[in-house]
C-alpha positions as CSV (number, residue, x, y, z in Angstrom):
1,M,0.2,0.0,0.2
2,S,0.8,3.6,-1.0
3,E,2.0,6.0,1.7
4,N,-0.9,8.2,0.4
5,S,-3.2,5.8,0.2
6,T,-1.9,4.3,3.8
7,A,-2.8,8.6,4.7
8,L,-6.2,8.3,2.9
9,N,-7.4,5.3,4.7
10,Q,-5.9,6.7,8.5
11,I,-8.0,9.8,8.2
12,K,-11.0,8.2,6.5
13,Q,-10.6,5.8,9.8
14,M,-10.6,8.8,12.3
15,L,-13.2,10.6,10.3
16,T,-15.5,7.5,10.5
17,M,-14.5,7.2,14.6
18,Q,-15.2,11.2,15.0
19,D,-18.4,11.0,13.8
20,A,-19.0,7.9,15.7
21,M,-17.9,9.7,18.9
22,N,-20.3,12.9,18.2
23,S,-23.1,10.8,17.6
24,R,-22.5,8.5,20.7
25,V,-22.4,12.0,22.6
26,S,-25.7,13.0,21.1
27,E,-27.6,12.1,18.0
28,T,-27.8,15.0,16.7
29,W,-24.6,16.6,17.2
30,R,-24.9,18.0,14.0
31,D,-27.6,20.3,14.8
32,N,-26.9,21.5,18.1
33,G,-24.5,24.2,17.8
34,Y,-21.8,23.1,19.3
35,E,-18.6,25.5,18.9
36,W,-16.1,23.1,18.1
37,Y,-14.3,26.4,16.7
38,R,-13.7,27.7,20.4
39,A,-12.3,24.1,21.8
40,I,-9.6,24.3,19.1
41,W,-8.4,28.0,20.5
42,V,-9.2,27.3,24.0
43,E,-6.7,24.0,24.1
44,C,-4.3,25.6,22.3
45,A,-4.0,28.1,24.9
46,E,-3.7,25.3,28.0
47,M,-1.0,23.4,25.1
48,L,1.1,26.7,25.1
49,D,1.2,26.5,28.7
50,H,2.4,22.8,28.3
51,H,5.4,24.4,25.9
52,G,6.5,27.0,28.0
53,W,6.2,30.7,26.6
54,K,7.1,32.6,30.1
55,W,10.5,34.3,28.9
56,W,10.9,35.2,32.9
57,K,11.0,32.0,33.6
58,H,12.8,29.0,33.1
59,Q,10.3,26.4,31.8
60,E,11.0,23.0,29.7
61,I,8.7,21.6,27.2
62,D,6.8,18.2,28.3
63,V,6.6,16.8,24.3
64,A,4.3,14.0,25.6
65,Q,1.6,16.5,27.0
66,V,1.9,19.4,24.1
67,Q,1.0,15.7,21.6
68,L,-2.1,15.0,23.2
69,E,-3.3,18.3,23.2
70,L,-2.6,18.4,19.1
71,V,-4.7,14.9,19.3
72,D,-7.7,16.5,20.9
73,I,-7.3,19.7,18.9
74,F,-7.3,17.1,15.9
75,H,-10.8,15.5,17.8
76,F,-12.5,19.4,17.1
77,G,-10.9,20.0,13.5
78,L,-12.6,16.8,12.0
79,S,-15.9,17.5,13.4
80,L,-15.6,21.2,11.8
81,R,-15.0,19.7,8.6
82,L,-17.9,16.9,9.0
83,M,-19.9,19.8,10.3
84,T,-19.4,21.4,6.2
85,G,-21.7,18.6,5.2
86,A,-18.8,17.5,2.5
87,S,-18.7,13.6,2.2
88,V,-16.0,11.8,4.2
89,D,-13.8,11.2,0.9
90,N,-13.5,14.3,0.1
91,I,-12.9,15.5,3.3
92,A,-10.0,12.8,3.8
93,N,-8.7,14.2,0.1
94,E,-8.6,17.6,1.4
95,L,-6.6,17.2,4.7
96,A,-4.2,14.2,2.9
97,K,-3.4,17.5,1.4
98,E,-2.9,19.7,4.2
99,L,-1.8,17.5,6.8
100,T,1.8,16.7,4.4
101,Q,1.9,20.6,3.2
102,G,3.1,22.5,6.1
103,S,4.7,26.1,5.8
104,D,8.9,26.8,7.0
105,E,7.5,28.3,10.6
106,S,10.1,27.1,13.0
107,D,8.7,28.7,16.0
108,F,6.2,26.3,17.6
109,K,4.4,29.2,19.7
110,I,3.9,31.1,16.1
111,A,2.3,27.6,14.7
112,L,0.2,27.3,17.4
113,E,-1.2,30.7,17.0
114,N,-1.7,30.6,13.4
115,L,-3.9,27.9,14.3
116,A,-5.9,29.8,17.1
117,S,-6.4,32.9,15.0
118,A,-8.0,30.2,12.0
119,A,-10.4,29.2,14.9
120,V,-10.7,32.7,16.4
121,T,-10.6,34.7,13.6
122,N,-12.4,32.5,10.7
123,K,-14.2,29.7,12.9
124,S,-12.3,27.4,10.9
125,F,-10.0,24.4,11.8
126,D,-5.9,25.4,10.0
127,A,-5.1,21.8,9.6
128,N,-1.8,23.5,7.8
129,A,-1.3,25.3,11.1
130,L,-1.7,21.6,12.8
131,T,1.2,20.0,10.2
132,D,3.4,22.9,11.6
133,C,2.8,22.1,15.3
134,M,2.8,18.4,15.0
135,S,6.3,18.9,12.9
136,L,8.1,20.8,15.4
137,M,7.0,18.0,18.2
138,N,8.5,15.0,16.5
139,M,5.2,13.8,15.3
140,D,3.8,12.4,11.8
141,L,0.8,11.3,10.7
142,N,1.4,7.6,11.3
143,E,2.0,8.9,15.4
144,L,-1.3,10.9,15.4
145,F,-3.1,8.0,13.8
146,K,-1.5,6.1,16.9
147,Q,-2.6,8.7,19.3
148,Y,-6.0,9.4,18.2
149,V,-7.3,6.3,17.9
150,G,-6.2,5.5,21.6
151,K,-7.9,9.0,22.7
152,N,-11.5,8.4,21.0
153,T,-11.1,4.8,22.5
154,L,-10.3,6.5,25.6
155,N,-13.3,8.6,25.1
156,F,-15.7,6.1,24.3
157,F,-14.5,3.8,27.3
158,R,-15.8,7.2,29.6
159,Q,-18.9,7.8,28.2
160,D,-19.6,3.9,28.7
161,H,-18.4,4.3,32.5
162,G,-20.5,7.6,33.2
163,Y,-18.7,10.3,32.0
164,K,-21.2,12.1,31.2
165,E,-23.5,11.4,34.5
166,G,-20.1,12.3,36.6
167,T,-20.0,8.9,38.0
168,Y,-16.6,8.3,35.7
169,I,-13.2,7.6,37.7
170,K,-10.2,9.6,36.7
171,V,-7.7,8.3,38.8
172,W,-6.9,4.4,38.2
173,H,-5.1,3.1,41.0
174,G,-3.2,6.0,41.3
175,E,-2.8,6.8,37.7
176,E,-4.8,9.1,35.8
177,D,-6.7,7.5,32.9
178,N,-4.5,9.4,29.8
179,E,-1.2,7.9,31.4
180,V,-3.0,4.7,31.9
181,L,-4.1,4.6,28.2
182,A,-0.6,6.0,27.2
183,N,1.2,2.7,28.2
184,L,-1.6,0.6,27.0
185,V,-1.4,1.7,23.9
186,N,2.8,1.1,24.0
187,T,1.9,-2.3,24.4
188,L,-0.1,-2.9,21.7
189,D,0.4,-3.2,17.8
190,V,-1.6,-0.5,16.1
191,T,-1.9,-1.8,12.9
192,A,-4.1,-4.8,14.0
193,S,-7.1,-4.6,12.4
194,D,-9.0,-5.0,16.2
195,F,-6.7,-2.0,17.7
196,Q,-9.4,-0.5,19.0
197,Q,-11.4,-2.9,20.6
198,Q,-7.4,-4.6,22.1
199,L,-7.0,-2.0,23.6
200,Y,-11.2,-1.1,25.0
201,Q,-10.7,-4.3,26.3
202,A,-7.3,-4.0,28.2
203,L,-9.1,-0.4,29.6
204,E,-11.4,-2.6,30.9
205,A,-9.3,-4.6,32.7
206,K,-7.4,-1.9,34.1
207,Y,-10.4,0.1,35.5
208,P,-11.0,0.3,39.0
209,S,-14.2,-1.4,40.1
């Protein structure tokens, strides 16, 4: 399978998974007027703290946490694109181009501001700016796919275990669920056709009862 067709398949799979996740939260999500663009710029601000921007103090970049925030933003970006009403195939083709066409921006903070600016000004998802952010954090499409499938599965797991009702347990035996997820993803074969099912079962086994 060529690199391009692999990318297309991954993007289509993520679009389908995003639609399913949004429908799990609300079957009428396309008509509810959710402000996905606002979720993007708020996440950008949170991510900047994990990256560091304060010139008056020493800060270390938390690469793993920044990558996790980029994955969260991609969830919202996919939702925005799905809201246009275009077909999954058309959206995937556009994203496949945009996710390989970053600019030469070398300052992560500027790339992130470009991403936030599109969300604030145009209420849109700038996939080129996301690509810049990803490349500056040593993240390619395969890594995005792996982490996206992981977080999407965790989101489903949360919904199935009382997240909306407020009964979900976030800390599992001293670790946040995101940390448990990251460890589990690294122990499973992301290319397996039943990767998502395997991961869900592994989360089930770890969840405090």
